[in-house]
C-alpha positions in Angstrom: 7.6 -18.4 13.1 10.6 -17.3 11.1 14.2 -17.8 11.8 17.1 -15.2 11.0 17.7 -16.5 7.6 14.0 -16.3 6.7 13.9 -12.7 7.9 17.2 -12.0 6.1 15.5 -13.2 2.6 12.4 -11.3 3.6 14.5 -8.1 4.1 16.3 -8.6 0.8 13.3 -9.0 -1.1 11.6 -6.1 0.3 14.6 -4.1 -0.8 14.4 -5.5 -4.2 11.7 -8.0 -5.2 13.6 -9.0 -8.4 16.5 -10.4 -6.7 17.6 -13.5 -8.2 18.0 -16.6 -6.3 21.7 -16.6 -6.9 21.8 -13.1 -5.3 19.6 -14.4 -2.6 21.9 -17.4 -1.8 24.9 -15.1 -1.7 23.1 -12.9 0.8 21.9 -15.7 3.0 24.9 -17.9 2.8 22.7 -20.7 1.5 22.6 -22.6 -1.7 20.3 -21.5 -4.5 18.1 -24.5 -4.0 17.9 -24.0 -0.3 16.7 -20.4 -0.8 14.1 -21.6 -3.5 12.7 -24.1 -0.7 12.6 -21.3 2.1 10.9 -19.0 -0.3 8.3 -21.7 -1.2 7.7 -22.6 2.4 7.3 -18.8 3.2 4.7 -18.5 0.4 2.9 -21.7 1.7 2.6 -20.3 5.1 1.3 -17.1 3.8 4.4 -14.9 5.0 5.3 -14.0 1.4 2.0 -13.1 -0.4 3.3 -11.9 -3.8 6.2 -10.1 -5.4 5.6 -6.5 -6.8 7.0 -3.7 -8.6 6.9 0.2 -7.4 5.5 2.6 -9.9 6.0 6.3 -9.7 2.5 7.7 -10.2 4.3 11.1 -11.4 5.1 9.2 -14.5 1.5 9.2 -15.4 0.8 12.8 -14.6 -0.3 12.4 -10.9 1.5 15.2 -9.5 -0.4 15.5 -6.3 -0.8 12.9 -3.4 -3.6 13.5 -0.7 -4.6 11.7 2.6 -8.6 12.0 2.8 -10.5 11.3 5.9 -14.1 10.3 5.2 -17.1 10.5 7.5 -20.1 9.1 5.9 -23.3 10.9 6.3 -26.1 8.9 8.3 -27.1 5.8 6.3 -24.4 6.3 3.5 -21.8 4.2 4.9 -21.9 1.4 2.0 -22.5 3.8 -0.7 -19.3 5.9 0.4 -17.3 2.5 0.2 -18.7 1.8 -3.1 -17.8 5.3 -4.3 -14.2 4.9 -2.9 -13.9 1.5 -4.6 -15.3 3.0 -7.9 -12.9 6.1 -8.3 -9.4 4.6 -9.4 -7.4 7.5 -8.5 -8.1 6.1 -4.6 -5.2 3.9 -4.4 -5.6 2.6 -0.9 -8.1 2.9 1.7 -8.5 1.7 5.3 -11.7 1.3 7.1 -10.8 2.6 10.4 -12.5 3.2 14.1 -13.0 6.6 15.5 -14.9 9.5 14.3 -13.9 9.0 10.5 -14.8 5.7 9.0 -12.4 5.8 6.0 -8.7 7.1 5.7 -7.8 7.0 1.9 -4.7 7.8 -0.2 -5.6 9.7 -3.4 -3.5 10.5 -6.5 -4.6 13.4 -8.7 -3.1 15.3 -11.5 -4.2 18.8 -10.3 -6.1 20.6 -7.5 -9.2 20.9 -9.9 -9.2 17.1 -10.4 -9.1 16.6 -6.4 -12.2 19.0 -6.2 -14.1 16.9 -8.9 -13.4 13.6 -7.2 -14.4 15.1 -3.7 -17.4 16.6 -5.1 -18.6 13.0 -5.7 -18.4 12.2 -2.1 -19.3 15.4 -0.7 -22.9 14.6 -1.1 -22.5 11.3 0.8 -20.0 12.3 3.4 -18.0 14.9 5.1 -14.3 14.8 4.0 -11.1 16.4 5.5 -8.0 16.4 3.1 -4.2 16.8 3.5 -1.8 17.2 0.8 1.2 14.9 1.2 4.4 17.1 0.7 6.8 14.4 1.5 6.8 10.7 2.7 9.9 10.3 5.1 8.7 6.6 5.9 7.8 4.7 3.0 5.8 1.5 3.7 7.8 -1.0 5.6 7.5 -4.0 7.8 7.6 -3.6 11.5 10.3 -5.5 13.3 10.2 -9.3 12.7 11.6 -10.3 16.4 
């Protein structure tokens, strides 16, 4: 379990994973060595699994983002999964319950590229695509209470 100081540190790192120990110490009211020890314990317990940067795909020309629901044709589940993994423009994919087996996030430079990539799957699966207009809620943690 985590206490309120752990949660404060986690939230501070979620806002900016590059925060220094000194800055985290100021936020939490602890010393830098105490913060370091708490972070080490959170890492050992698997609460903190990594520190990352956020890169804007538009910086590399990926102007469109889509959510693709994918329903493999009979007997094609494993091949569809292999194809999704092999297409680097798929940046995220979940295997889900329900009529669709996969829900994936795809970044493309153009509608033509979207068509080309989906054509690779259309011989193996039915797809349903929605272009993302805006992301009002970016990935975040659920409440820690």
